[in-house]
ZAKESE-665899 format. One record per residue (C-alpha): residue number from 1; residue in one letter; y, z, x. Coordinates in steps of 0.2 Angstrom, whole numbers, always signed. Example, Ala and Ser with C-alpha at 12.3 -4.5 7.8 and 13.67 -1.06 7.14 Angstrom:
! residues 2
[atom 1, "A", [-22, +39, +62]]
[atom 2, "S", [-5, +36, +68]]
! end
This chain:
! residues 163
[atom 1, "M", [-85, +27, -117]]
[atom 2, "K", [-81, +28, -98]]
[atom 3, "K", [-90, +18, -85]]
[atom 4, "L", [-92, +23, -67]]
[atom 5, "I", [-99, +12, -53]]
[atom 6, "I", [-102, +22, -37]]
[atom 7, "I", [-103, +10, -22]]
[atom 8, "R", [-108, +16, -5]]
[atom 9, "H", [-100, +6, +9]]
[atom 10, "A", [-110, -9, +17]]
[atom 11, "K", [-119, -7, +33]]
[atom 12, "S", [-107, -2, +47]]
[atom 13, "S", [-108, -8, +65]]
[atom 14, "W", [-113, +4, +79]]
[atom 15, "D", [-109, -9, +93]]
[atom 16, "D", [-96, +3, +100]]
[atom 17, "P", [-103, +21, +102]]
[atom 18, "Y", [-86, +28, +107]]
[atom 19, "L", [-77, +21, +92]]
[atom 20, "D", [-71, +35, +80]]
[atom 21, "D", [-82, +36, +64]]
[atom 22, "H", [-67, +32, +53]]
[atom 23, "Q", [-64, +16, +62]]
[atom 24, "R", [-81, +8, +62]]
[atom 25, "P", [-81, -9, +55]]
[atom 26, "L", [-95, -18, +45]]
[atom 27, "A", [-110, -25, +54]]
[atom 28, "G", [-116, -43, +51]]
[atom 29, "R", [-128, -36, +37]]
[atom 30, "G", [-113, -27, +29]]
[atom 31, "L", [-103, -43, +29]]
[atom 32, "R", [-118, -52, +21]]
[atom 33, "D", [-123, -39, +8]]
[atom 34, "S", [-105, -36, +1]]
[atom 35, "P", [-102, -53, -7]]
[atom 36, "R", [-120, -53, -14]]
[atom 37, "M", [-117, -37, -22]]
[atom 38, "G", [-101, -42, -29]]
[atom 39, "Q", [-108, -58, -36]]
[atom 40, "R", [-122, -48, -45]]
[atom 41, "L", [-109, -38, -54]]
[atom 42, "K", [-100, -54, -59]]
[atom 43, "R", [-116, -61, -66]]
[atom 44, "E", [-118, -46, -77]]
[atom 45, "N", [-100, -47, -82]]
[atom 46, "I", [-96, -30, -74]]
[atom 47, "F", [-77, -29, -69]]
[atom 48, "P", [-67, -14, -64]]
[atom 49, "D", [-51, -8, -73]]
[atom 50, "R", [-47, +2, -57]]
[atom 51, "M", [-54, +3, -39]]
[atom 52, "I", [-53, +18, -28]]
[atom 53, "S", [-60, +18, -10]]
[atom 54, "S", [-61, +29, +5]]
[atom 55, "D", [-49, +23, +18]]
[atom 56, "A", [-62, +22, +32]]
[atom 57, "V", [-63, +4, +38]]
[atom 58, "R", [-81, +1, +32]]
[atom 59, "A", [-77, +7, +15]]
[atom 60, "E", [-61, -3, +14]]
[atom 61, "A", [-69, -19, +19]]
[atom 62, "T", [-83, -17, +6]]
[atom 63, "A", [-70, -14, -7]]
[atom 64, "L", [-60, -29, -2]]
[atom 65, "I", [-75, -41, -2]]
[atom 66, "I", [-81, -35, -18]]
[atom 67, "A", [-64, -36, -26]]
[atom 68, "E", [-63, -54, -20]]
[atom 69, "Q", [-79, -58, -28]]
[atom 70, "L", [-73, -51, -45]]
[atom 71, "H", [-55, -58, -43]]
[atom 72, "F", [-48, -41, -44]]
[atom 73, "P", [-31, -40, -35]]
[atom 74, "K", [-33, -33, -18]]
[atom 75, "D", [-16, -25, -18]]
[atom 76, "K", [-22, -14, -33]]
[atom 77, "I", [-36, -6, -24]]
[atom 78, "E", [-31, +12, -20]]
[atom 79, "F", [-36, +18, -3]]
[atom 80, "T", [-37, +37, +0]]
[atom 81, "R", [-43, +49, +13]]
[atom 82, "K", [-50, +60, -1]]
[atom 83, "L", [-66, +50, -2]]
[atom 84, "Y", [-69, +50, +17]]
[atom 85, "H", [-84, +62, +19]]
[atom 86, "A", [-79, +71, +2]]
[atom 87, "S", [-91, +83, -6]]
[atom 88, "A", [-98, +79, -23]]
[atom 89, "Y", [-86, +92, -31]]
[atom 90, "A", [-70, +84, -23]]
[atom 91, "I", [-76, +67, -29]]
[atom 92, "L", [-79, +74, -46]]
[atom 93, "E", [-61, +81, -46]]
[atom 94, "L", [-54, +65, -41]]
[atom 95, "L", [-64, +56, -55]]
[atom 96, "R", [-58, +69, -68]]
[atom 97, "N", [-40, +66, -64]]
[atom 98, "T", [-42, +47, -68]]
[atom 99, "G", [-30, +41, -82]]
[atom 100, "D", [-39, +38, -98]]
[atom 101, "D", [-32, +20, -99]]
[atom 102, "T", [-46, +16, -86]]
[atom 103, "N", [-62, +12, -94]]
[atom 104, "T", [-72, +5, -79]]
[atom 105, "L", [-69, +13, -62]]
[atom 106, "F", [-77, +8, -46]]
[atom 107, "I", [-77, +20, -31]]
[atom 108, "F", [-81, +16, -13]]
[atom 109, "G", [-86, +29, -1]]
[atom 110, "H", [-100, +38, +9]]
[atom 111, "N", [-116, +48, +9]]
[atom 112, "P", [-120, +63, +8]]
[atom 113, "G", [-106, +65, -5]]
[atom 114, "F", [-111, +51, -16]]
[atom 115, "N", [-130, +56, -16]]
[atom 116, "D", [-124, +74, -21]]
[atom 117, "L", [-112, +67, -35]]
[atom 118, "I", [-126, +56, -42]]
[atom 119, "D", [-137, +72, -43]]
[atom 120, "L", [-122, +82, -51]]
[atom 121, "L", [-120, +69, -64]]
[atom 122, "G", [-138, +69, -69]]
[atom 123, "G", [-145, +54, -59]]
[atom 124, "E", [-159, +55, -47]]
[atom 125, "I", [-159, +46, -30]]
[atom 126, "D", [-165, +51, -12]]
[atom 127, "N", [-153, +41, -3]]
[atom 128, "L", [-140, +28, -10]]
[atom 129, "P", [-143, +13, +2]]
[atom 130, "T", [-128, +5, +11]]
[atom 131, "C", [-119, -6, -2]]
[atom 132, "G", [-130, +2, -15]]
[atom 133, "Q", [-122, +4, -33]]
[atom 134, "Y", [-126, +18, -45]]
[atom 135, "A", [-118, +17, -62]]
[atom 136, "F", [-116, +29, -76]]
[atom 137, "K", [-109, +28, -94]]
[atom 138, "F", [-101, +43, -101]]
[atom 139, "D", [-100, +47, -120]]
[atom 140, "T", [-82, +52, -119]]
[atom 141, "N", [-65, +44, -120]]
[atom 142, "A", [-58, +56, -107]]
[atom 143, "W", [-62, +56, -88]]
[atom 144, "S", [-58, +75, -88]]
[atom 145, "Q", [-73, +77, -99]]
[atom 146, "I", [-86, +68, -89]]
[atom 147, "S", [-102, +78, -84]]
[atom 148, "K", [-120, +78, -83]]
[atom 149, "K", [-121, +83, -102]]
[atom 150, "N", [-113, +66, -108]]
[atom 151, "S", [-119, +55, -94]]
[atom 152, "Q", [-132, +41, -95]]
[atom 153, "I", [-138, +31, -81]]
[atom 154, "W", [-132, +13, -83]]
[atom 155, "F", [-140, +4, -68]]
[atom 156, "V", [-145, +6, -50]]
[atom 157, "D", [-144, -9, -38]]
[atom 158, "Y", [-144, -11, -19]]
[atom 159, "P", [-146, -26, -7]]
[atom 160, "K", [-164, -26, -5]]
[atom 161, "K", [-168, -25, -23]]
[atom 162, "E", [-174, -42, -30]]
[atom 163, "D", [-161, -52, -39]]
! end
């Protein structure tokens, strides 16, 4: 069984309207929500074997904060431009190329790609909120085989959801 946790970056700051989108940092709310969401995963004993994040500043920061909460080595997080504004199909290709020694994978990135990926994998959501988590379990031992046909929604969580 393969487990995927899709995590949208936490709330980003728009304080500098001239800052390049890729460089936008987390807002105060994002800095508050990220550790809370990491602690919720920890309480449920959900820990990654591997973490892959968009290399956008806001996604990197979200991944680093959640990694800290879960005691996941920060130097083991993989940062890639491939998740920055990626399409659902590009994200799915990245997932399907994951080594089968990884059982639980966390990915950090952006909408609309994540919303579309959730739909593609059989989930339903209008909009994954900032710092929201949408998790699937797949009835397969190979990432190359993950699909809507073998997916099951595991959980959905987001900062404004009651603890």
